[in-house]
C-alpha positions in Angstrom: 98.4 9.5 50.3 100.1 5.7 50.7 99.1 4.2 53.8 102.0 2.4 56.0 100.4 -1.1 56.0 102.5 -4.1 57.4 104.1 -5.9 54.6 104.0 -10.5 54.3 105.5 -12.6 52.3 103.1 -15.2 50.7 104.4 -18.6 49.8 101.5 -20.7 47.7 101.6 -23.3 45.1 101.7 -21.8 41.2 98.1 -23.5 40.5 96.5 -21.6 43.8 98.5 -18.4 42.5 96.5 -18.4 39.0 93.4 -19.4 40.3 93.9 -15.9 42.3 95.0 -14.4 39.5 92.0 -15.5 37.3 89.4 -14.2 40.4 91.0 -10.8 40.6 91.1 -10.6 36.9 87.2 -11.6 36.7 86.5 -9.1 39.8 88.3 -6.1 38.1 90.7 -6.3 41.1 94.5 -6.5 41.9 95.9 -10.1 43.4 96.3 -7.9 46.4 93.2 -6.9 47.1 91.4 -10.1 46.2 93.4 -11.8 48.9 92.8 -8.7 51.3 89.2 -9.9 50.7 89.2 -13.6 50.9 91.3 -12.9 54.2 88.7 -10.5 55.1 85.9 -12.9 54.5 87.5 -15.5 56.4 87.9 -13.4 59.3 84.2 -12.6 59.4 83.2 -16.1 59.6 85.7 -17.2 62.1 84.2 -14.3 64.2 80.8 -15.4 63.4 81.3 -18.6 65.1 83.8 -17.9 67.6 83.7 -14.3 69.0 85.1 -11.1 68.2 88.9 -11.3 68.0 90.5 -8.4 69.6 93.5 -6.8 68.4 95.8 -3.9 69.4 95.0 -1.8 66.1 91.9 0.1 66.6 90.9 0.0 63.0 88.6 -2.1 61.8 88.8 -4.4 58.5 
């Protein structure tokens, strides 16, 4: 079953794109999943420093 996630277009430099492709291949993931994991880690660090961010969504990341 396919999840109905919101879509977001990301514009990044070619250099950053190549590095994401490299790390995704290294970790055996898609570029999309690699970016998702990087964002999750960023948000976890942010919340550790500043407290939990409340959202309308009831699902955890």
